[in-house]
N, C-alpha and C positions, 0 to 999 in steps of 0.2 A: 804248441805241438799237438796236443790232443784235439784241438779244433780242426787242424789240418787233417789229422787222421780220420776224424768224424766226417769231414767233407769228402774225403777220399772214399770212405765206406759208403756214404750216401750216393756218390756218383756210380760206384760199382753196383749198388743195389738197384738203382734206376736202370742201368744198362742190363742187369740180370733180369729184372721184371720185363723189360722190353723184349729180350731174347726169348723168355718163356712164352710171352704172348705170341711172338712170331712162330715159335715151334708149334704151339697149339693150332694156329691158323694153317701151318704147313701140314699138320696131321689131318685136319679136317678136309683140306683140299687134295690131299694125296700127292703132295709135292715129291719130287725126286728124292729117293732114299739118301743119296750122297749129300744133298743139301741139308736134309734133316740131321744127318750124322754130324756134319760140320757144325751146325747150330748147337747140337747137344755137346760137342766138344768145347765150344766156346762157353756154354753155360757151365760146364764142369770147371773150366779155367776160372771163370768169374767166382764160382763157389769157393775155390781154393784161395783166390785173392781176398775174398770177403772174410774168410776164416783167418787169414794172416792179419788183415786189418783189425779184426775184432780182438785177436790176441795182442796186437800192438797197443790198442786202446786200453785193454785190461792191464797190461804191464805198466804202461805210462801212468794210468790212474792209480794203481797200487803204489808206485814209487812216489807220486805226489802225496798220497795219504800218509805214507811212511815218513816222508820229510816233514809234513805238517805236524805229525804227532811227535816225532823224535827231536825236531829242531825248532820249528816255528812256535809251537805251543809253549815249550819251556821259556823261550825268549819273551813271549807275550806275558807270561807269568812274572818274569823278572821286571819287565817294564811296568806292569801294573803295581807290583810291590814297591818299586822305586817311586812311583807317583804317589802312592799312599803315604809313604814316609815323609 
């Protein structure tokens, strides 16, 4: 799941970077105000989506770490103790 979230974030980041580049070109060329505003709104939307994706990744990662520490590590210790005996 984390890999899917990371891929989603990367796709959003690439699209965001592309839109930023487009906006800069529009500003230099003096493109129509409405087109620039539309592009700015799309960039803001991508910013929000990237923030949500980042939060999802952090939440998922934290849960994986919690499970590893609270459940998997003790089970590993029991396994190793059983093999030593």
